[in-house]
N, C-alpha and C positions, 0 to 999 in steps of 0.2 A: 483506446479501442482496438488499435492494430495488434497490440500484444494479446488482448483477449481473443481476437479472431485467430491469431497464430496458435495459441494454446488450445482452443477448442478444436481446431483442425488436427492438432497433434493428438488430442484425446480420441477423435474418431479414427485416426490412422493406427494408433497404438491399441485401441480397444481395451484401454486400461486407465485406471485413475492413479497409478503409481507415478510420482513425479519424474523419476529417472526414465521410465518407459516413454512418457510423453516427450521428454526432452530430446530423445533420440530422433524424433520426427520434426523438430523445429528446423526450419531451413536456414537460419542465420549461421554465419561463420563464427564459431566460438567453441570453447571447450565444453565437454559434457557437464562438468561441474557448474560452469557459468550458465548454461542453458537450463539446468535443473533449478538453479536459484531464480531464474526468470519465471519458471513455472510456479514455483512456490510463492513468489510475490504476487502473481496474478490470482492464484487460487485462494490465497489467504488475505486478499485485499478486503478490508472491512467495509469499504465504500461500494463494493461490487454488489449489484442487485440482480434478481431474476430478470428484470426488465432489460438490463444491459445485455444479458445473455440472449434474450429474445430478439433484441435489436440487431444482433450480429447474425443470428440463425435465420430469421425470416427471409432476408434477401437471397439466401442460398437455396430455398425451396423451389422445386420445379413449378412451372405454371400448370394450371389445370386442377383437376380433382385430386385430393389427398386422402389416404387412408389413415384415420386417426385411431390411436390406441390408448385406452385407459387401464391402469392396473394399480394395485396396491403392493408395495414392496418394502423391504427393510434394508436400509443403508446404515453405515456407522460413521459417527463423528468421533474418532478415537475409539473408545470403548463404549460409547453411548449409542445404543440402537435408535434409529429414527424410523418411525412408522409413517411412510410416505404414500400419498395418493398422487400418482403421476399421470400426466396427459402428454402424449407425444405423437409424432408422425412416423409411419412406417416407411423406411427407405432402404432398398436393397437388402432386405432380410433383417434389418435391425430397426429398433425404435429410438428415435431421437427425441429426448425429453424437451418439451417446450414450456410446460407449466407444472407446478407441483405445490402441494401443501402438506404440512406436518399434521398427522392425526394423533389423538391421544392413544396411550397404550392400553387403557382400560377397555375391556370388551370381552368377547367370548371366542376369540380365535387364538388358540394356543400354538406357538411357534417355537422352534429351537433355533436360537441365534448364537453365533460365535463372534466375539470381539476380534478386531484385526490383529490382536497380539498373538493369536493362535492358541489361546487357552480353551478349556473345554466348553462345549456349547451350553448355553443357559436356556431354561424354559421361561418364556415371557408371554404374557397375555397381550395380544395386539388388538386394538380396537378396529372394528369394521368401519368402513366409510358410511356416512349417512347420505340420504338423498340430497340434503341441503348442501353438504360439502361437495358432492359431485356436480351439482348445478352451478355452484359458485365458481368451481374450477373451469368448467366449460365456458361459462359466461365471461370469465376473465380472458380466455383465449379468443372468444368470438369478437372481442373489441378490436383485435388486430388481424384476425383470420376469419372472415365471414363464413356463414353456414354454406354459401354457394360453392365454397372451395372444398367442403367436406364430402367426400364420396360416401363414407360410412364411418361410424364410430364403433370400434370393436372394444367392448369392455371385458378385459382380461386377455392379456397377450397370448395366452395358450389357445384361445379360441381361434386365433389366426393361423395356428399351426395345425389344428385338428379340424379343419373345415369339414362340415358334414357330420361330425360326431356330436353327440350330446353328452356332456360331462356334468358332474354333480355340483360344481361350485355355482352358487346363485347370489352372491353378494351384490351384484350390480343390477339386479332387477328390482322392480317396484313401480306401483301405479303412478305416483307423483313424478318420479324420475322419468319414466317412459312418456308420460303425458307432456312433460316439459320439452323433451327432445322432439316429440312429434310436432309440438307447437312451433319449435324453432326450425322445423323442416330438416332435421338431421336423421338420416337412416342409421339404424343400429343393429349390431350383432352381439347377442349375449349367449352365454352358456346357461342352460336351464337343466333342472332335474330330469332325469330320464323317465320319472314317473308322472311328469306333467302331462295333462290331457289337453290335446288340441283337436278340436272337432271330433271329440269322443274317442280319439285314438291316443295311445301313449306316445310321447315324443320319441322314445327310442325306436318305436316301430315305424316312424315316418322317415327314418334316414337309412333303413336297412338296405334299400335298393340303390342308394346313391353311389356313384363311381367317383374315383379321385378327381378333384377339380369341380365336381358338381355341387350345387347348393340348392336348398329349398327355402323359399321365403314364406313367412307367416304374416298375413295382413291383419292389422289390429282393427278392432271396432272403434269408430270415431267417438 
């Protein structure tokens, strides 16, 4: 477990998944080649589980309310693209993944992905996340991080950067999904279509007067 914690800390400091870059941040006294082999052994340990990673990360989180972020992203296992739904916590401008699930590629979202080998990008169809997949992922994390610790759930990390703006991606909205979060007492922040009407006004018109740092809340009907 110590080696895992050491490597995870190295990943945070290096802001990279490259073994040699991570090895540069290991505190042990050893050659770079030796430390790189340590990183490789930890990362490729077949017995390593997401729960092991979570057990190391949870004690490192600050006390009090946490800003949680959910997004769908593409990572690569060699040349194989992985369509991942990721749930993490926002810390000092970065999102630390705490739980994730692999989604099917079938769907209606076309993306250009490039393998790690540097070959030309390939067009692939990546499946959107379903409301059930999102609920299961949140429920998994709620077992160890109760809702009272969640300040807000931001669905789509770009929403946390463009606070006050209304952008067109709306994968993370839906009645069942929103109703479940409300039932769990989790506040949520979603990106919605600018043409969405709220109280007979277009969403885009409701944020025109907002200044940097200001937000506008929308209250749901029970």
